[in-house]
C-alpha positions in Angstrom: 67.9 -27.1 100.2 69.9 -28.2 97.1 68.4 -30.5 94.4 70.0 -33.9 94.1 71.2 -34.9 90.6 71.9 -38.4 89.5 74.6 -37.2 87.1 77.7 -35.6 88.7 78.2 -32.0 87.7 81.6 -32.6 86.3 80.3 -35.1 83.7 78.9 -33.8 80.3 75.3 -34.6 79.6 74.5 -37.7 77.6 73.9 -37.4 73.9 70.4 -36.1 73.2 69.9 -35.2 76.8 69.2 -31.4 77.3 71.5 -29.4 79.5 70.3 -28.3 82.8 67.9 -25.4 82.4 67.5 -25.9 78.6 64.2 -26.8 77.0 64.0 -30.2 75.4 63.8 -30.5 71.6 60.3 -32.0 71.8 59.1 -28.6 73.0 60.1 -27.0 69.7 58.5 -29.7 67.5 55.3 -28.7 65.8 52.3 -30.7 66.8 51.3 -33.3 64.2 48.6 -32.2 61.8 45.3 -34.0 62.1 44.7 -36.6 59.4 42.2 -35.5 56.8 39.8 -37.9 55.3 39.9 -38.1 51.5 37.4 -35.9 49.9 34.6 -37.8 48.3 34.3 -37.7 44.5 31.9 -35.1 43.3 28.8 -36.7 41.8 27.2 -35.0 38.9 24.7 -32.4 39.9 21.2 -33.6 38.8 20.1 -30.0 38.6 23.0 -28.9 36.5 21.6 -27.7 33.2 22.4 -29.9 30.2 23.2 -28.7 26.7 20.1 -27.9 24.7 18.8 -30.8 22.6 19.4 -28.9 19.4 23.1 -28.5 20.2 23.4 -32.2 21.1 21.9 -33.3 17.8 22.7 -30.6 15.3 26.4 -31.4 14.9 25.8 -35.1 14.2 22.9 -34.3 11.8 24.9 -31.7 9.9 28.0 -33.9 9.5 25.9 -36.8 8.3 24.0 -34.5 5.9 27.2 -33.3 4.3 28.2 -36.9 3.8 24.9 -37.8 2.1 25.0 -34.7 -0.1 28.6 -35.2 -1.2 28.6 -39.0 -1.6 24.9 -39.6 -2.3 25.3 -40.8 -5.8 28.2 -43.1 -4.8 26.2 -44.5 -1.9 23.2 -45.2 -4.1 25.4 -47.0 -6.7 26.9 -49.1 -3.8 23.4 -50.0 -2.6 22.4 -51.1 -6.1 25.3 -53.5 -6.1 24.5 -55.1 -2.8 21.8 -57.5 -4.0 24.3 -58.9 -6.6 26.5 -60.3 -3.8 25.6 -63.9 -3.2 26.1 -63.7 0.5 23.3 -61.1 0.8 20.5 -63.4 -0.2 17.1 -63.1 1.4 17.6 -66.1 3.7 21.1 -65.1 4.6 20.2 -61.5 5.4 17.3 -62.8 7.5 19.6 -65.0 9.5 22.0 -62.0 10.0 19.1 -59.8 11.2 17.8 -62.5 13.5 21.2 -62.8 15.1 21.4 -59.0 15.5 18.0 -58.6 17.0 18.6 -61.5 19.3 21.2 -59.4 21.1 18.4 -57.1 22.2 15.2 -59.1 22.4 16.2 -62.7 22.5 16.0 -65.2 19.7 12.2 -66.0 19.9 11.1 -62.4 19.5 13.8 -61.7 16.9 12.5 -64.5 14.7 8.9 -63.2 15.1 10.0 -59.6 14.3 11.9 -60.6 11.2 9.0 -62.7 10.0 6.7 -59.6 10.3 9.2 -57.6 8.4 9.2 -60.3 5.7 5.4 -60.2 5.5 5.4 -56.4 5.2 8.0 -56.4 2.4 6.1 -59.1 0.5 3.2 -56.8 0.3 5.4 -54.4 -1.8 6.7 -57.3 -3.9 3.2 -58.6 -4.7 1.8 -55.2 -5.6 4.9 -54.4 -7.7 4.4 -57.5 -9.8 0.7 -56.7 -10.1 1.8 -53.3 -11.6 4.0 -55.1 -14.1 7.3 -54.2 -12.4 9.9 -56.8 -11.7 10.8 -56.8 -8.1 13.5 -58.6 -6.1 13.0 -60.6 -3.0 13.3 -58.7 0.3 16.8 -57.8 1.5 17.2 -57.4 5.3 19.5 -54.9 6.9 19.9 -55.3 10.7 18.4 -52.4 12.7 17.2 -50.7 9.5 14.5 -53.1 8.4 14.3 -54.5 4.9 13.9 -53.3 1.4 12.9 -54.4 -2.1 14.7 -53.5 -5.3 12.7 -52.5 -8.4 13.5 -50.3 -11.4 10.3 -48.2 -10.7 7.3 -48.0 -8.5 4.8 -48.1 -11.3 3.7 -45.9 -14.1 2.3 -43.0 -12.1 1.8 -41.7 -8.5 -1.3 -43.7 -8.1 0.6 -46.9 -8.7 3.4 -45.7 -6.4 0.7 -45.2 -3.7 -0.7 -48.6 -4.2 2.8 -50.2 -3.9 3.5 -48.1 -0.8 0.3 -49.0 1.0 0.4 -52.7 0.1 3.3 -53.2 2.6 1.4 -51.9 5.7 -1.8 -53.7 4.6 -0.2 -57.1 4.4 2.0 -56.3 7.4 -1.0 -55.3 9.5 -2.7 -58.6 8.6 0.4 -60.5 9.6 0.5 -58.7 13.0 -3.3 -59.2 13.5 -2.8 -63.0 13.1 -0.7 -63.0 16.3 -3.8 -62.0 18.3 -5.7 -65.4 18.0 -2.4 -67.1 18.9 -2.2 -65.0 22.1 -5.8 -65.8 22.9 -5.4 -69.5 22.3 -2.1 -69.9 24.2 -2.5 -67.3 26.8 1.1 -66.3 26.1 1.7 -62.5 26.2 4.6 -63.1 23.8 2.2 -63.1 20.8 0.4 -60.0 22.1 3.7 -58.1 22.4 4.7 -59.3 18.9 1.3 -58.1 17.5 1.8 -54.7 19.2 5.3 -54.4 17.7 4.0 -55.2 14.2 1.2 -52.7 14.5 3.6 -50.0 15.6 6.1 -50.9 12.8 3.4 -50.5 10.1 2.0 -47.3 11.7 5.5 -45.7 11.8 5.9 -46.5 8.1 2.8 -44.4 7.4 4.6 -41.2 8.2 3.9 -38.9 5.2 7.5 -38.6 4.1 9.6 -40.4 1.5 11.1 -42.9 1.5 8.6 -44.3 4.0 5.3 -45.9 2.8 3.3 -42.9 3.9 5.4 -40.7 1.6 4.5 -43.0 -1.3 0.8 -42.5 -0.6 1.3 -38.7 -0.4 2.6 -38.8 -4.0 -1.0 -39.5 -5.1 -2.7 -37.3 -2.5 -0.7 -34.0 -2.1 3.1 -33.9 -2.5 3.4 -30.8 -0.3 2.7 -33.1 2.7 6.2 -34.4 2.3 7.4 -31.2 4.0 5.1 -31.7 6.9 6.3 -35.3 7.3 9.9 -34.2 7.0 9.3 -31.6 9.8 7.9 -34.4 12.0 10.9 -36.7 11.3 13.3 -33.9 12.1 11.5 -33.2 15.4 11.9 -36.9 16.2 15.5 -36.8 15.2 16.3 -33.9 17.5 14.1 -35.0 20.4 15.0 -38.7 20.4 18.4 -38.8 18.6 19.4 -42.2 17.4 21.1 -43.5 14.3 18.0 -44.9 12.6 15.9 -41.8 13.0 18.8 -39.6 11.8 19.3 -41.8 8.7 15.6 -41.6 7.9 15.7 -37.8 8.3 18.7 -37.5 6.0 17.2 -39.7 3.3 13.9 -38.0 3.6 15.5 -34.5 3.2 17.5 -35.7 0.2 14.7 -37.3 -1.6 12.1 -34.6 -0.8 14.5 -32.0 -2.2 15.1 -34.0 -5.4 11.4 -34.6 -6.0 10.3 -31.1 -5.3 13.0 -29.7 -7.5 11.9 -32.0 -10.4 8.3 -30.7 -9.9 9.3 -27.1 -10.0 11.2 -27.6 -13.3 7.8 -27.9 -15.0 8.7 -31.0 -17.0 5.5 -32.4 -18.5 6.7 -36.0 -18.0 7.1 -35.4 -14.3 3.8 -33.5 -14.0 2.0 -36.3 -15.7 3.4 -38.8 -13.3 1.8 -37.0 -10.4 -1.5 -36.5 -12.2 -4.2 -38.7 -10.6 -7.9 -38.9 -11.0 -10.2 -37.8 -8.1 -11.4 -41.4 -7.8 -7.8 -42.6 -7.3 -7.1 -39.9 -4.8 -10.2 -40.7 -2.8 -9.3 -44.5 -2.7 -5.7 -43.7 -1.6 -7.0 -41.3 1.1 -9.6 -43.8 2.4 -7.0 -46.6 2.6 -4.4 -44.4 4.2 -6.6 -43.0 6.9 -8.4 -46.3 7.5 -5.0 -48.0 8.1 -4.0 -45.4 10.6 -7.3 -45.9 12.6 -7.1 -49.7 12.5 -3.4 -49.7 13.5 -4.0 -47.4 16.5 -6.9 -49.6 17.6 -4.7 -52.6 17.2 -2.0 -51.1 19.3 -4.5 -50.2 22.0 -5.9 -53.8 22.0 -2.5 -55.5 22.3 -0.8 -53.1 24.7 0.6 -55.1 27.6 0.8 -53.2 30.9 4.1 -53.6 32.6 5.1 -52.8 36.2 8.5 -52.6 38.0 7.9 -56.2 39.2 8.0 -57.4 35.5 11.4 -55.8 34.8 
């Protein structure tokens, strides 16, 4: 039986219509590829090893060290000119520091912190004047603390130690005065401020110049400068930040200069570091006593914080 067709045999097929017995074009068309979902971005592998800490810090420390060694004298001359600029008065630099610290801690804590710095530096000023040395008012540098300008630190290493330790002594008293305020008001703000003040003065007792502990070591045993320098370098490599790096560079530069002067055998330099046993004992007792009291003060004012407080 023949198959019926709608189109007569004598007519050509319509455009696009396959001839009789020929496969359609759709049969030769490749099937569409399945859509692929975009690959997620590769997150950093938490177990991927990081570069060693000494590689992360050594480059920055070396570059900064070369700058200090090459331009050390020029930087020192520039710093000596800073107090002569009228804009950098004590009150003006205090306001600038308060504004800078407010970005981190808020204005209330910034004011308290700068006041504690002022009390600490006034300890140096008072003792310098007692030693007969004219001293400037404190000059504040944001995120670096404060400093006092003087032509010398006294006539000998014992006087230098007294000047150096006077700052932590008065600064510790200022921090301790925050404890009665915390007890009277019940506000943990004062306790946190006291803790910060104790820590600040304890950090300054590291036995390395130009920190206050290094000044004390001038009368005790100058070779401790190298132990203090090693400790600061460990801090700089372990917890690298600009402040610790700058302290490490200044410490290395001044320790090298002082030790080189001692090795020259100049009688004037040797007489500067010559102290009596009584003076050495007084400096040692004050230095070690301060460390013990500051550690106890930090323990008494430490405020426990939990994730709910953050």
